[in-house]
ROTOR-121110 format. One record per residue (C-alpha): x, z, y. Coordinates in Angstrom, 3 decimals. Example, Ala and Ser with C-alpha at 12.3 -4.5 7.8 and 13.67 -1.06 7.14 Angstrom:
BEGIN
@east->12.300&up->7.800&north->-4.500
@east->13.670&up->7.140&north->-1.060
This chain:
BEGIN
@east->28.772&up->84.792&north->-39.329
@east->26.487&up->83.604&north->-36.719
@east->28.816&up->83.985&north->-33.564
@east->28.730&up->80.533&north->-31.662
@east->26.399&up->79.171&north->-28.866
@east->25.345&up->75.572&north->-28.563
@east->24.804&up->74.511&north->-24.946
@east->22.936&up->71.351&north->-24.251
@east->23.363&up->70.224&north->-20.663
@east->21.239&up->67.233&north->-19.946
@east->22.216&up->65.629&north->-16.653
@east->21.069&up->62.674&north->-14.496
@east->23.370&up->60.216&north->-15.738
@east->24.912&up->61.554&north->-19.252
@east->23.987&up->64.135&north->-21.849
@east->26.258&up->66.978&north->-23.104
@east->26.475&up->69.373&north->-25.957
@east->29.176&up->72.090&north->-25.778
@east->29.930&up->74.872&north->-28.599
@east->31.294&up->77.885&north->-26.842
@east->32.352&up->81.283&north->-28.242
@east->31.433&up->84.396&north->-26.539
@east->34.227&up->84.265&north->-24.455
@east->33.638&up->80.779&north->-22.989
@east->35.927&up->78.867&north->-24.672
@east->34.712&up->75.283&north->-25.562
@east->35.422&up->74.718&north->-29.193
@east->33.802&up->71.132&north->-29.219
@east->32.164&up->68.737&north->-26.895
@east->30.000&up->65.741&north->-27.372
@east->28.989&up->63.378&north->-24.000
@east->27.407&up->60.248&north->-23.859
@east->25.888&up->58.333&north->-20.838
@east->22.547&up->56.725&north->-20.912
@east->20.713&up->53.987&north->-18.890
@east->19.695&up->53.966&north->-15.320
@east->16.604&up->52.040&north->-14.447
@east->15.804&up->50.787&north->-10.577
@east->12.757&up->48.636&north->-10.854
@east->12.301&up->48.695&north->-7.114
@east->14.320&up->49.698&north->-4.234
@east->14.133&up->53.597&north->-3.993
@east->12.796&up->53.833&north->-7.403
@east->14.853&up->55.449&north->-10.233
@east->13.781&up->55.888&north->-14.009
@east->15.157&up->57.204&north->-17.163
@east->14.147&up->56.081&north->-20.824
@east->12.912&up->59.664&north->-22.122
@east->13.307&up->58.532&north->-25.843
@east->16.953&up->57.315&north->-24.879
@east->17.652&up->60.630&north->-23.600
@east->16.532&up->62.312&north->-26.695
@east->18.563&up->59.955&north->-29.005
@east->21.680&up->60.749&north->-26.812
@east->20.995&up->64.277&north->-26.812
@east->20.977&up->64.403&north->-30.366
@east->23.976&up->62.147&north->-30.774
@east->25.882&up->64.670&north->-28.556
@east->25.074&up->67.424&north->-30.464
@east->26.281&up->65.350&north->-33.733
@east->29.483&up->64.551&north->-31.693
@east->30.009&up->68.135&north->-30.851
@east->29.902&up->69.510&north->-34.218
@east->31.946&up->66.634&north->-35.902
@east->34.732&up->67.726&north->-33.318
@east->34.876&up->71.387&north->-34.547
@east->35.389&up->73.077&north->-37.825
@east->32.366&up->75.094&north->-37.163
@east->29.593&up->74.973&north->-39.654
@east->25.992&up->74.579&north->-38.160
@east->25.320&up->77.863&north->-40.231
@east->27.520&up->79.625&north->-37.885
@east->25.611&up->78.790&north->-34.603
@east->23.680&up->81.830&north->-33.453
@east->21.498&up->80.147&north->-30.923
@east->20.905&up->77.196&north->-28.228
@east->20.636&up->76.986&north->-24.720
@east->19.416&up->74.335&north->-22.650
@east->20.030&up->73.402&north->-19.018
@east->18.782&up->70.176&north->-17.468
@east->18.390&up->67.801&north->-14.620
@east->15.567&up->69.304&north->-12.549
@east->12.197&up->67.560&north->-11.176
@east->12.518&up->64.585&north->-13.420
@east->9.040&up->63.969&north->-14.905
@east->8.156&up->63.091&north->-18.446
@east->4.499&up->62.723&north->-19.636
@east->3.736&up->61.952&north->-23.217
@east->0.882&up->61.588&north->-25.649
@east->0.502&up->64.873&north->-27.766
@east->-0.722&up->62.858&north->-30.794
@east->2.029&up->60.095&north->-30.938
@east->4.925&up->62.262&north->-29.389
@east->5.789&up->59.095&north->-27.003
@east->6.139&up->58.962&north->-23.378
@east->3.232&up->57.057&north->-21.498
@east->6.016&up->55.536&north->-19.000
@east->9.558&up->55.859&north->-18.526
@east->10.492&up->59.240&north->-16.880
@east->10.458&up->59.313&north->-12.945
@east->13.913&up->60.615&north->-11.763
@east->14.215&up->63.202&north->-9.213
@east->15.990&up->60.939&north->-6.873
@east->12.892&up->58.478&north->-7.150
@east->11.141&up->57.964&north->-3.801
@east->8.021&up->56.148&north->-5.051
@east->5.788&up->59.133&north->-4.039
@east->6.966&up->59.193&north->-0.678
@east->3.548&up->58.218&north->0.622
@east->1.851&up->60.805&north->-1.259
@east->4.318&up->63.637&north->-0.187
@east->3.638&up->62.550&north->3.539
@east->0.005&up->62.926&north->3.024
@east->0.060&up->66.549&north->1.728
@east->2.618&up->67.470&north->4.547
@east->-0.595&up->68.278&north->6.503
@east->-0.861&up->71.079&north->4.137
@east->2.687&up->72.107&north->4.268
@east->2.012&up->75.620&north->4.969
@east->0.075&up->76.089&north->1.813
@east->2.740&up->74.415&north->-0.288
@east->5.588&up->76.307&north->1.371
@east->3.947&up->79.809&north->0.969
@east->2.975&up->79.400&north->-2.605
@east->5.981&up->77.184&north->-4.206
@east->8.766&up->77.900&north->-1.581
@east->9.102&up->74.014&north->-1.303
@east->8.531&up->71.627&north->1.272
@east->6.182&up->68.700&north->0.392
@east->8.607&up->65.858&north->-0.693
@east->9.016&up->63.068&north->-3.153
@east->11.707&up->64.870&north->-4.720
@east->9.652&up->67.424&north->-6.802
@east->7.544&up->66.679&north->-9.879
@east->4.134&up->67.312&north->-8.930
@east->3.771&up->64.139&north->-6.860
@east->5.336&up->62.360&north->-9.758
@east->2.541&up->63.412&north->-12.027
@east->0.048&up->62.452&north->-10.015
@east->1.698&up->58.909&north->-9.469
@east->1.641&up->58.642&north->-13.431
@east->-1.952&up->59.507&north->-13.736
@east->-3.182&up->56.962&north->-11.026
@east->-0.981&up->54.175&north->-11.900
@east->-0.727&up->54.077&north->-15.716
@east->-3.815&up->52.419&north->-17.417
@east->-5.802&up->55.011&north->-19.314
@east->-3.607&up->57.939&north->-18.535
@east->-6.469&up->59.767&north->-16.275
@east->-8.867&up->59.616&north->-19.092
@east->-6.448&up->60.923&north->-21.729
@east->-5.283&up->63.647&north->-19.413
@east->-8.743&up->64.986&north->-18.751
@east->-9.291&up->64.790&north->-22.628
@east->-6.167&up->67.173&north->-22.967
@east->-4.313&up->64.436&north->-24.819
@east->-1.289&up->64.204&north->-22.505
@east->1.663&up->66.793&north->-21.755
@east->3.870&up->66.949&north->-18.829
@east->7.432&up->68.293&north->-18.969
@east->10.740&up->68.267&north->-16.973
@east->13.383&up->67.368&north->-19.271
@east->13.939&up->70.930&north->-20.722
@east->10.214&up->70.878&north->-22.061
@east->10.603&up->67.231&north->-23.518
@east->13.685&up->68.130&north->-25.036
@east->12.250&up->71.680&north->-26.644
@east->9.074&up->69.906&north->-27.646
@east->11.264&up->67.367&north->-29.665
@east->13.842&up->69.949&north->-31.055
@east->11.039&up->72.313&north->-32.320
@east->9.071&up->69.330&north->-33.806
@east->6.269&up->69.558&north->-31.400
@east->5.408&up->73.237&north->-31.980
@east->6.807&up->74.346&north->-28.399
@east->5.306&up->73.004&north->-25.186
@east->6.919&up->75.545&north->-22.880
@east->9.278&up->75.999&north->-19.626
@east->10.557&up->78.784&north->-17.612
@east->10.319&up->79.790&north->-13.957
@east->13.583&up->78.022&north->-12.721
@east->12.197&up->74.666&north->-13.861
@east->8.762&up->75.290&north->-12.950
@east->9.504&up->76.359&north->-9.487
@east->10.544&up->72.962&north->-8.893
@east->7.229&up->71.151&north->-9.566
@east->5.394&up->71.889&north->-6.315
@east->2.560&up->73.209&north->-8.229
@east->3.867&up->76.672&north->-9.396
@east->3.388&up->79.827&north->-7.460
@east->6.857&up->81.471&north->-7.305
@east->5.342&up->85.003&north->-6.471
@east->2.793&up->85.281&north->-9.157
@east->4.976&up->83.246&north->-11.706
@east->2.216&up->80.903&north->-12.771
@east->0.699&up->77.474&north->-12.247
@east->-1.316&up->77.421&north->-9.121
@east->-4.816&up->76.218&north->-9.520
@east->-5.343&up->75.313&north->-5.967
@east->-2.218&up->72.963&north->-5.781
@east->-3.106&up->71.262&north->-9.199
@east->-6.602&up->70.750&north->-7.834
@east->-4.905&up->69.133&north->-4.603
@east->-2.880&up->66.773&north->-6.626
@east->-5.532&up->66.343&north->-9.197
@east->-3.392&up->67.448&north->-12.127
@east->-5.419&up->68.832&north->-15.152
@east->-4.088&up->72.325&north->-15.957
@east->-4.172&up->71.282&north->-19.692
@east->-0.887&up->68.993&north->-19.364
@east->1.019&up->71.811&north->-18.098
@east->3.610&up->73.726&north->-20.596
@east->3.472&up->77.508&north->-20.984
@east->5.870&up->79.220&north->-18.778
@east->7.909&up->82.209&north->-20.381
@east->10.766&up->84.120&north->-19.316
@east->14.212&up->82.196&north->-18.760
@east->15.482&up->84.177&north->-22.000
@east->12.514&up->83.907&north->-24.025
@east->12.539&up->82.507&north->-27.578
@east->11.428&up->78.829&north->-26.676
@east->11.214&up->78.124&north->-30.513
@east->13.418&up->77.280&north->-33.470
@east->15.022&up->73.821&north->-33.922
@east->13.636&up->71.754&north->-36.665
@east->16.190&up->70.886&north->-39.402
@east->14.773&up->67.345&north->-39.666
@east->15.163&up->66.626&north->-36.311
@east->18.667&up->68.195&north->-35.600
@east->20.220&up->68.824&north->-38.833
@east->19.929&up->72.707&north->-38.681
@east->17.808&up->75.678&north->-37.713
@east->18.733&up->77.976&north->-34.820
@east->16.668&up->79.758&north->-32.099
@east->16.474&up->78.272&north->-28.550
@east->17.102&up->81.690&north->-26.594
@east->17.787&up->80.461&north->-23.074
@east->16.539&up->77.768&north->-20.402
@east->17.415&up->77.232&north->-16.900
@east->17.455&up->74.297&north->-14.477
@east->20.895&up->72.812&north->-14.102
@east->21.660&up->74.401&north->-10.585
@east->20.348&up->77.953&north->-11.337
@east->22.513&up->77.673&north->-14.594
@east->25.433&up->77.048&north->-12.664
@east->24.545&up->80.205&north->-10.382
@east->24.260&up->82.188&north->-13.504
@east->27.474&up->80.947&north->-14.670
@east->29.269&up->81.548&north->-11.513
@east->28.261&up->85.515&north->-11.767
@east->26.222&up->85.145&north->-8.545
@east->24.124&up->87.989&north->-9.539
@east->23.628&up->89.975&north->-6.244
@east->22.235&up->89.026&north->-2.854
@east->24.636&up->87.164&north->-0.628
@east->26.633&up->85.517&north->-3.391
@east->26.483&up->81.783&north->-3.544
@east->28.027&up->78.471&north->-5.342
@east->27.840&up->74.968&north->-4.825
@east->27.896&up->72.494&north->-7.544
@east->29.250&up->69.148&north->-6.270
@east->28.166&up->66.089&north->-8.512
@east->25.867&up->63.210&north->-8.030
@east->24.260&up->65.323&north->-5.385
@east->25.626&up->68.661&north->-4.091
@east->23.382&up->71.955&north->-4.515
@east->24.240&up->75.137&north->-2.619
@east->22.452&up->78.192&north->-3.890
@east->22.611&up->81.674&north->-2.435
@east->21.139&up->84.643&north->-4.278
@east->18.545&up->86.510&north->-1.970
@east->17.394&up->89.168&north->-4.427
@east->14.031&up->89.922&north->-5.990
@east->11.763&up->89.323&north->-3.329
@east->10.900&up->85.593&north->-2.190
@east->11.029&up->84.626&north->1.519
@east->11.052&up->81.378&north->3.336
@east->13.619&up->79.718&north->5.706
@east->12.936&up->76.396&north->7.448
@east->14.977&up->73.710&north->6.262
@east->15.828&up->75.365&north->2.972
@east->14.121&up->75.736&north->-0.466
@east->13.205&up->78.941&north->-2.059
@east->13.557&up->78.791&north->-5.652
@east->13.285&up->81.059&north->-8.775
@east->17.001&up->81.623&north->-9.789
@east->15.898&up->83.083&north->-13.147
@east->13.421&up->85.536&north->-14.712
@east->14.316&up->87.803&north->-17.571
@east->12.114&up->89.458&north->-20.013
@east->10.632&up->92.530&north->-18.634
@east->12.174&up->92.138&north->-15.192
@east->11.388&up->90.676&north->-11.801
@east->12.218&up->87.371&north->-10.919
@east->15.538&up->86.756&north->-8.966
@east->15.286&up->84.211&north->-6.265
@east->17.694&up->81.840&north->-4.141
@east->17.802&up->79.810&north->-1.231
@east->18.638&up->76.334&north->-2.048
@east->20.024&up->73.362&north->0.025
@east->19.856&up->70.099&north->-1.723
@east->22.090&up->67.064&north->-0.659
@east->21.065&up->63.997&north->-2.404
@east->24.126&up->61.893&north->-2.123
@east->27.391&up->63.571&north->-2.674
@east->29.589&up->62.187&north->-5.501
@east->27.204&up->59.274&north->-5.715
@east->28.682&up->58.138&north->-2.475
@east->32.167&up->57.527&north->-4.206
@east->30.388&up->56.035&north->-7.106
@east->28.822&up->53.408&north->-4.744
@east->32.326&up->52.602&north->-3.310
@east->33.563&up->52.140&north->-6.849
@east->30.452&up->50.167&north->-8.146
@east->28.863&up->48.456&north->-5.564
@east->31.754&up->47.728&north->-2.990
@east->34.632&up->47.682&north->-5.569
@east->36.972&up->49.379&north->-3.087
@east->38.343&up->51.865&north->-5.453
@east->38.816&up->51.448&north->-9.171
@east->37.844&up->55.198&north->-10.001
@east->36.767&up->58.318&north->-8.406
@east->39.984&up->60.090&north->-9.097
@east->42.003&up->57.764&north->-6.804
@east->39.859&up->58.728&north->-3.914
@east->41.896&up->61.884&north->-2.864
@east->45.330&up->59.927&north->-2.691
@east->43.621&up->57.282&north->-0.510
@east->41.970&up->59.587&north->1.672
@east->45.052&up->61.562&north->2.432
@east->46.941&up->58.290&north->3.051
@east->45.244&up->58.959&north->6.625
@east->46.030&up->61.926&north->8.940
@east->42.385&up->61.799&north->10.048
@east->39.079&up->59.887&north->9.879
@east->40.066&up->58.226&north->13.174
@east->36.537&up->58.734&north->14.182
@east->34.730&up->56.973&north->11.310
@east->31.821&up->59.105&north->9.992
@east->29.498&up->57.890&north->6.901
@east->26.163&up->59.528&north->6.691
@east->25.155&up->58.747&north->2.943
@east->21.464&up->58.778&north->3.380
@east->20.805&up->56.229&north->0.745
@east->17.674&up->57.877&north->-0.334
@east->17.006&up->59.955&north->2.705
@east->18.345&up->63.487&north->3.744
@east->17.641&up->66.607&north->2.035
@east->18.215&up->70.011&north->3.360
@east->17.951&up->70.836&north->6.364
@east->16.426&up->67.709&north->7.445
@east->13.717&up->66.570&north->4.766
@east->13.563&up->62.865&north->5.871
@east->12.924&up->60.439&north->3.507
@east->13.215&up->57.657&north->6.255
@east->16.685&up->57.965&north->7.277
@east->19.178&up->55.541&north->5.394
@east->22.935&up->55.158&north->5.029
@east->24.915&up->54.952&north->8.441
@east->28.448&up->54.466&north->9.281
@east->29.685&up->54.983&north->12.669
@east->32.851&up->54.543&north->14.541
@east->34.145&up->51.526&north->13.079
@east->37.155&up->49.500&north->14.635
@east->39.095&up->46.496&north->13.834
@east->41.386&up->48.820&north->12.158
@east->39.054&up->50.586&north->10.007
@east->39.574&up->49.834&north->6.301
@east->39.051&up->51.205&north->2.829
@east->40.813&up->54.213&north->3.403
@east->38.522&up->55.221&north->6.280
@east->35.357&up->54.636&north->4.171
@east->36.800&up->56.815&north->1.236
@east->37.832&up->59.520&north->3.506
@east->34.523&up->59.647&north->5.377
@east->32.684&up->59.645&north->1.951
@east->34.692&up->62.720&north->0.806
@east->34.142&up->64.409&north->4.265
@east->30.349&up->63.726&north->4.128
@east->30.127&up->66.010&north->0.969
@east->31.660&up->69.037&north->3.191
@east->29.787&up->68.148&north->6.138
@east->26.433&up->68.101&north->4.370
@east->27.174&up->71.354&north->2.661
@east->28.274&up->72.753&north->5.917
@east->24.792&up->72.106&north->7.397
@east->23.244&up->74.004&north->4.677
@east->25.453&up->76.748&north->4.907
@east->24.797&up->77.217&north->8.418
@east->21.001&up->77.080&north->8.222
@east->21.468&up->79.859&north->5.714
@east->23.433&up->82.107&north->7.771
@east->20.708&up->81.493&north->10.456
@east->18.305&up->83.168&north->8.319
@east->20.278&up->86.480&north->7.419
@east->22.576&up->85.311&north->4.603
@east->26.305&up->85.161&north->5.743
@east->28.587&up->83.946&north->2.989
@east->31.689&up->85.703&north->2.657
@east->33.015&up->83.074&north->0.230
@east->31.672&up->80.084&north->-1.746
@east->32.138&up->79.628&north->-5.428
@east->32.361&up->75.912&north->-6.568
@east->31.960&up->73.755&north->-9.500
@east->31.310&up->70.211&north->-10.548
@east->33.246&up->66.930&north->-11.131
@east->33.941&up->66.411&north->-7.564
@east->35.694&up->69.738&north->-7.081
@east->38.727&up->68.171&north->-8.743
@east->39.348&up->66.711&north->-5.327
@east->41.490&up->69.157&north->-3.504
@east->41.313&up->67.314&north->-0.132
@east->37.492&up->67.751&north->-0.363
@east->37.637&up->71.501&north->-0.982
@east->40.183&up->72.163&north->1.425
@east->38.138&up->70.165&north->4.237
@east->35.187&up->72.335&north->3.108
@east->36.953&up->75.537&north->3.456
@east->38.136&up->74.384&north->6.951
@east->34.543&up->73.618&north->7.993
@east->32.883&up->76.578&north->6.774
@east->35.729&up->79.081&north->7.886
@east->35.720&up->81.164&north->4.559
@east->37.238&up->80.895&north->1.333
@east->36.147&up->78.172&north->-1.260
@east->36.875&up->79.289&north->-4.686
@east->36.966&up->76.924&north->-7.874
@east->35.805&up->78.467&north->-10.927
@east->38.245&up->78.412&north->-13.814
@east->35.318&up->77.667&north->-16.095
@east->34.903&up->73.994&north->-15.345
@east->31.565&up->73.878&north->-17.400
@east->29.658&up->76.425&north->-15.323
@east->26.274&up->74.940&north->-15.701
@east->26.531&up->74.579&north->-19.569
@east->28.367&up->78.041&north->-19.750
@east->25.741&up->79.614&north->-17.430
@east->22.735&up->78.994&north->-19.831
@east->24.963&up->79.679&north->-22.915
@east->26.027&up->83.303&north->-21.500
@east->22.057&up->83.942&north->-21.064
@east->21.391&up->82.722&north->-24.694
@east->24.545&up->84.951&north->-25.633
@east->23.035&up->87.988&north->-23.849
@east->19.698&up->87.425&north->-25.529
@east->21.368&up->87.153&north->-29.170
@east->23.316&up->90.237&north->-28.339
@east->26.692&up->88.218&north->-28.447
@east->27.457&up->89.188&north->-24.968
@east->27.026&up->93.015&north->-23.888
@east->25.374&up->92.312&north->-20.289
@east->25.673&up->91.097&north->-16.872
@east->28.660&up->93.600&north->-16.056
@east->30.430&up->92.017&north->-18.614
@east->30.156&up->88.428&north->-17.017
@east->30.966&up->89.697&north->-13.599
@east->34.065&up->91.132&north->-14.696
@east->35.109&up->88.332&north->-16.701
@east->34.571&up->85.501&north->-13.939
@east->37.771&up->83.944&north->-13.439
@east->38.712&up->81.384&north->-10.674
@east->41.155&up->78.472&north->-10.730
@east->42.195&up->77.989&north->-7.247
@east->41.297&up->79.580&north->-3.850
@east->41.224&up->77.167&north->-0.703
@east->41.412&up->79.028&north->2.786
@east->40.713&up->77.797&north->6.085
@east->43.788&up->76.134&north->7.563
@east->42.547&up->73.870&north->10.262
@east->39.826&up->74.003&north->13.077
@east->37.176&up->71.398&north->12.192
@east->34.897&up->72.282&north->14.944
@east->35.525&up->69.034&north->16.975
@east->34.935&up->66.956&north->13.769
@east->31.907&up->68.773&north->12.915
@east->30.569&up->68.251&north->16.306
@east->31.260&up->64.406&north->16.000
@east->29.494&up->64.457&north->12.401
@east->26.348&up->65.746&north->14.297
@east->26.488&up->62.589&north->16.240
@east->26.708&up->60.531&north->13.470
@east->23.590&up->62.311&north->12.303
@east->21.747&up->61.573&north->15.421
@east->22.705&up->57.895&north->15.161
@east->21.339&up->57.927&north->11.697
@east->17.992&up->59.319&north->12.770
@east->18.176&up->56.963&north->15.892
@east->18.496&up->54.103&north->13.328
@east->15.627&up->55.067&north->11.774
@east->13.395&up->55.234&north->15.019
@east->13.202&up->59.136&north->14.494
@east->13.728&up->62.269&north->16.353
@east->16.806&up->64.455&north->15.152
@east->14.921&up->67.683&north->14.277
@east->15.066&up->70.384&north->11.544
@east->11.813&up->70.686&north->10.170
@east->10.025&up->73.896&north->11.340
@east->7.884&up->74.457&north->7.982
């Protein structure tokens, strides 16, 4: 009987495949890391062919870890790192260059140029012109890879975020598609009309022929090719990773919100079925289901969250593993005035400044590794608080925050977050909120799950953190640390107004 859902969760540093039953129980998992490339300061690349190979290996590992036959898989769902850009040759199926990762800042100059047209881009896409998004990355590839422009104009090249790249390959090249949550991260997608915007494509000199077809988030994206994956099954759901986590956290009504703490942190608050803009925040498509209006969310993006702890481990060598950070941080009664602004690739929401760089303030002769570790953990919570306050300033007051992601294993950080926000922070019992989110959508489409009401009623939490300490003085000093980071970059400390 076909009663299982295979979820593919393609992330920034690793790929996973998780087999779920309809109750959310993970029956098997496969996970593998893949290479990160840093060819120049601020540049980040992935090998799209390696991502495909690793994802296929994860599927094999997952199925080998279970007693489930591939014949019992009812459907697949795909969730992915967003904005990361792949351009490939339709005839060969090979990328023309490594994938340009969402973290990459090589397109900063182009983003600065189009900021003069911020009103147009903001009104149509809900985004601020920034190197973060896919459109400038496509433009860079067409301008810098020999012969790419001519191939694109001849209709020979295809663009895709990682979801489209995987679907193309999993279906044997039959489906070149995406859906609105991923398309809305490109800077060339009209989030109200739910289509590629010809004016913005022309502004970035991107041929429309490169773009994938946009279908609803729970459409049939094609059937897997047995020669590629080993079995046939329909792909019935596709969501960007943060939107998948919003769905998995059962944030289906305006005002409900989640934050995922991973390499970066992403706070999404559901705002309903009508898009609206807020300075400093992104407006993104949460999902759009067959025959229904799109759902939208305010999003705040923190570029460096858990990556700051990884930096302490990998570059400074002052911790052996991320898991020991909590014990080290709690060895201090306070941060003793040390603040860490981890702006390694600039700052995201609500500042949207590419020029600010990492800054540590308040160091004394007595400062040591515990101060750096604690300040790195605190920085995750401070940055999310900046976003939550901006969301509240624009009419969405959060009554609670549902959280997921690897860093939420750190109880100190979550308690600190609750103290700063002054609201309950609730850790999901489903540790795989992103993978489960897209699995539930696929399960709904396949008829394995009865409806949204079942998902809402079935959502469970692991632990609730409630405010215990007034952190207002510390938050005020965080603002001074931000000002110092802006001053070091010779910039004014201002939230963008558009």
